[in-house]
N, C-alpha and C positions, 0 to 999 in steps of 0.2 A: 591700560593693559591690553594685551593682544586681543582678548575677547571683545573689548570695547572698540578696538580698531575695526573688527569685523562688522559690528552692529552699525558703526558710524558710516561704513562704506555703503551699507544698504540704504540708510536713511538720507534724505536730502534736507540739509539745513539751510536756513535763510541767512544771507550775509549782506550787509550794507556798506556803502562806501563812506558815509559820513555819520551814521548813527548806529544803534544797536544791531547786531547781526539779525535778530528776528524781525527787524523792520525793513528788510531789504526789498529792493525792487526786482531782483532776479534771484533765482535759486541756484545755489552752488553746492554740489555734494562735498561735504567736509569729512575730514579724517581726524579723529581725536585719539591720541595715544601719548601717554606720559613720557615714555622713553624717547620717541621721535621728537616731540616738542622740546624736551630738555636739551637734546643734542643740537637741534637747529638753533635754539636760543644761545647755546654755547658758541656756535659758529658766528652768530650775529653780534654778540656782546662787544668784542673789541672793535669790530667794524663800526657799529653804532657810536661807540665812544670817539673814534677817529672822525666820524662824520658830524659830531656834535648832536647826536640824536639820543644820547643815553637817557635824558630826562624828557624825551618827547612822547613817551608812552606808546611807542610803536608795537603793535601786536602782530605776531607771526601766525598765519593761519594755513593749515595744510589742506590741499584740495585733491580730491580723488579724481585724478585725470592722468592718463598714461603719457601725455605729451610732455616734452621737455620745455617747461615754461614757468615763468614767475611774473607777477605784476603787483602794482601798488594801487590802493584806493583809499583816500583819506589818510588815516594813520595806521592802516593795515597793510601788511605785506603778505601776499598769497604765493605759496610755493606748491607746485604740483608734485604728487607722489611720483609721477613719471620722471621728473628731474632728479629726485632723490634716488630713485632706483637706477637710472642710467649713469649717474655720476659715479665714477669708479673711485674717486678720492674726495676727501673733505674739501680740498682746495678748489675743486670745480664748483661746489655749492657755495663756498665762501665767496668766490668770484661773482656768482649770480647775486648773492645778497649784497655785495659791495656795489654792484651796478644799480640795483633797486634802491639802495640807500642813497645813491647819487641823485636819483629822481626826487626822493623825499627831502634831502638836504637842500636841493636846488629849488624847491618849491615849484617843480615842473607842472604839477597838476593844476595849481592855481592859475599859472600862466597859460596852461592849455585851455582852461575855460575862457580866458580872455581871447585867446586866438580863435576859438570856436565862435565866439560872439562876433569877432571881426570878420571871420569867413562868412558867417551868416549875413552880416551887413553887406559884404561884397556881393554875395549872391543876390540879395534883395535889390541892391542898387542896379546890378546887371539886369535883373528881371524888369525893373521899372523903366530903365533906359530902353530895353528891348520892346516893352509894351508901348512906350511912347513912339518909337520908330514905326511899329506896326500900325498904330493909330494914325500917325501922319501919312503913312503909305496908303492907308485906306481912304483918308480924307482927300488925298491928291490923286488917287487911283494909280499909285506907283507901286508896281510889283517889286521893283528892285529895292525900294526903301522898306517895304514890308518884309521882304526876304532878309534884308540886312538886320532888321529888328529881331527876327527869329535867331539869327546868328549871334547877335549881342546877348540874347537871353541864355543861349546854350554856352557861349564863351564865358559869360560871367560866372556861371555855376562851376565850370571846369577850372577857371582861374582860382576861385575860392578854394576848391578842393585841393588843388596843387599847392596853394599857399599853405594850407593847414598841414598837409603831408610833409612839405618841406620843413616846416617848423618842428614837427615831430621828429624828423630825421636828425635835425640839429640838436635836439634835446637828448636823443639817444647817444649821439657822439659825445656830448658833454658828460652824460652819466658814465659812459665808458671811461673817460679820462679821470673823472672823479673816483671811480673804482680803483684805478691804478694808484691814485694818491693814497686812498685808504689802505690798500694792501701794503704799500711801501711804509706807511706810518705804523703799521702793525707787524712789520717784519715778515710778511707773507709773500709768496710768489704769485705772479699774475699768469703763470703757466696754465692754470686751470681755466681761466677766462679764454685764453687762446684756444685751448682744446674744445671748449664749448662752441666757439665760433667755427672751428674746423668741423665739428660735428654737423652744424647747421649747413655749412658749405657742401659737405659730402652728401647730406640728405637732399639738398637742392639739385646737385649734379645728377644724383641717381634718379630723381623725379623727372628730369628732362624738361622742367618747366622754364620757359623764358619769361622774365619779369621786367617790366618797364620800371627802371629805377626811380622815375618820378611819380609813380603811382603806388608806392608802398610807404608805410610809416617808419620802417627801419632801414638803415643803410645795408647794402649787400654784405653778407658775411666776409667775402674776400676783402672788401674795403675796410671793414672793421679790423680785420687781422692786420692789414697793411698799416693802418693808422696806429695800432697799438704795439706792433711787433718790436719796434725800436725802443719804445718806452719800457716795455716789459722785460726785454733781454738786458737793458742797461742797468736794471736794478741789482743791487748786491744780494737780493733775496730770491733771485729768479730760480736758482737750483735748490732752494729750501724745500724739504719734503715734510709732509704732515707727521706729527709724532705718532709712534706705533700705537699707543693707547687710543689716540683719537681715530686712527685708521681702523682699529679693531671695532670701536663703537660704530663707525660708519658701515663697516661690513655687516655687523649684526643688524643695523637698521635696514640695510638693503635686503638681507635675508628675510626679515619680518615682512617687509612690503611685498616681496616676491611671493611669500607663502599666502598672504591674505588677498592679493590682487590677481595672482596668476595661477593659484592652485599648486598642488603638489608637483606637477610636472614642471611648471614655470620656476619654482624654487629649485628644483633639482638641476635645471639647466643653468641657472645662475651660479649655484654652488659648485658645479662641475668646472667652472671657469677658473677656479682657484680662490685665493683669498685666505682669510684667517680661518684656522681650524676650529676655533671656538664658535665662530659665526656659523660654520657649517653644522656644528653640533646643535646650536641654538635653532637654526632653521629646521633641522630634522626633528627636534623636540616639538616645535610648534606644528609642523606638518603631521606628526603623530597625534598630537592633541586634537587637531581638526579632522583628520582623515583616517587615523589608525586606531590602534587598541589603547583604551584608556589606561589599563594597567601598565603597559609599556611606556605611555606618556608620563605617568607618575614617576617611573624609574628614571626616565631621561631628564625630567625637570629636577629631580633630586640630585642627579649627577651634576647638573649645571650649578646648582646652589653650592655643592661641595667644591666645585672648581673655583667659584668666585663667591664666597659667602657674604661679601659686602655689596654685591651687585643687586640693587633693589628690584631690577626688572626680571631677574631670574626668580626672585621670590614671588613677584607678581605672576609670572607664568605658572609657577607652582600653585598659586592660589586659583588661577583660571582652570587648571587641570583638576584640582580637587573640587571646585564648584561643579564642574561637569560630571565628576564622579560621585556627586551627591554627598560630599563630605564638607558641609559648610563650616563646621567648627574648626576643622583643620585648615580650611581655606582662609578663615578669618585670621588665624595665627600667621599664615603666610603673608597675607596682605598687611597685617600689623608690622611684620618685619620690613616689608617694602616701604611702608609709610615712614618707619623709623630711620631707614637708611637713605631715603630719597633726598638728595641735596637740593632739588628744585622745589620741594614741598608742593607737589602737584595735587590739586584738588581731586583729580581723577582717582588717585589711589585711595584717598579718604572715602570717596563715594563707593569704591569697590569694597572697602572694608565694611562700610555701613550696610551694603547689600548682603554681604555674607552673614553679618550679625543678625539681620532680619531673618535670613533663611534658616538659621539654627532652630527657630521655633521656640527659643528660650525666652520667656517673658522678661527675665532679668537683663537680657541683652538688648531689648528694644530701646531703653534710654541711652545705652552706649551707642547704638546705631544712630539715634538722633544726634548725639554729639558729633559723631564722625561725619554724618551727612551735612549737618549745618556748617561744620568746619570746612568740608570740601566745597560746599556751595559759596562759602565766603571767599574762597580762592578762585572759584570757577562759577561765577554768578549766573552765566547764561547757559547752563547745562540742563536741558530738559529732562534727561534721564535721572539726574540727581533729584530733581523735584518729584519725579514719579516714585522713587524709593522713599523720599521724605514723606510723601502723602501716605504711602503704605504704612510706614512706621507710626505716624500720627493716628491713622485709622485703627491700627491694632491696639493702640493705647487708649482708644476711645475719645480722642480729641478731634471731633469731626470738623469744627470750624477751621482749625489749622490744616487738617487733611485737605479740605476743599480749597483753602488758599494756596497750598502747595501745588495742588492739581491745576489751579488757575495759572500759577507761575509757570508750570511746565508747558501749558498750552501757549502762554504768552511768548515764551522764548522759542517755541516751535513755529511761531507765526500764525497759530490758529487763534486769531484775536477774538472772534465772536464767541468761541467756546470759552476762552479765557474770561471774557466779560460775564458770561452766564455763571461760571463757577465762582468768580469773585463776588458777584451779587449774592449767591447762595451763602458763601462764607461770611460776608459782611452782615447779613441778616441775623447771624448768630453771635456777633461780636459786640463788645462794648463800643459805643460811638466814641471816636477820637483815639482809640487804642492804636498801637503801631500796626497791628494786623488790619484793623478797620481802614486806616489811612492808606496802607499799601493796596488793599482791595479797591479803594476809591480811585487810586492812581490808574489801576488797570481798567476800571469801568470808564474813566474819563479819557483814556487813550484814544486818539483819533486814528482810526485804521487807514493806512495808505490805500488809495483807490485801487491800485493794482493788486493788493493783497487781501481784499475783502473776501470772506468765506462764509 
């Protein structure tokens, strides 16, 4: 929901290339939002099918970064909010997804690791040869030979680096061509891809930067355009445009990102450029919710629900506004409608409903809150916020062991491993040995904390 988008932008979550997000070696600020995640998955679904990735378990993760970028790591595809905001049509983002799918389907990451190892070997061999020449020069009192040895050492490292970069450029070109194939197979235009590369070329020209083409990991934008132009324009689908309903969803997504990342002024600038009228209304309602009068925000959210009563995310916004207005019972009803209407069955909406039920202060609602929170976490297992609310519900019901275990889970998926171990030990001491909760607590206690993440 929009409120959860805002909180996720503030918090830094942990993401890993080959294991659980909370086990990452570097921190990446994530964005969690049911609407945006559902839309991007809808963009990706036909592309993944064409690429043979439908059953590969590829996860799409949104990154809070204003640059136009996307990348893959392991079985995860990361897309910056900056790319979603700057892309004026769904087709532009679909082209980005198709390119990244090309990397995944081609196994480029695995081969890149092999190339890195090869480059390291080249560099080491160059260093050893250079050291040998230096030693020989010293033994024979030959400055020329010693100097040549230094040159061999430097040249070996440079050759290895250029070899690796050359390999990366070739894989980028391969991914571009794969993307064209996937777009053709799904009856979509490659025009969005070309527009993206034109954007990169324009930015490069405006920067005035001169780049050595042999010292970068990607081909120059103008070369990518030249390589793809003929293939793209030859397609029967080149002039196909996105369906109006999909474009409307895209416009509403951009409005949301603008409101939450650029503030009221940024959203106003985006909406002044035109686009769908409902998207402008949506952006205005969110801006009023965040920066304006709550009573006015309630009216605007209600108007959106009346305009599209089956849109789950309008009900979600309504719930956000009502929660902020300290009307949790009404908010719970709004979230319940969002859950009922959500085709993606997002765990985020179930967690929002659980939070609202707790906030009502009604003891009878606590068991309902538990049901919703557990269902939400079943769909969204790595959500630290969900575990925090789950711990709150268990605590209010007097089930302290489960409250402590839920707290441990929240710490674990936030990357606070030592705190997770402490809380897991506390929970386990109150549980029956061998019970499911006891076993899960033991898993957390036994987890080996990555060296770079020790806290």
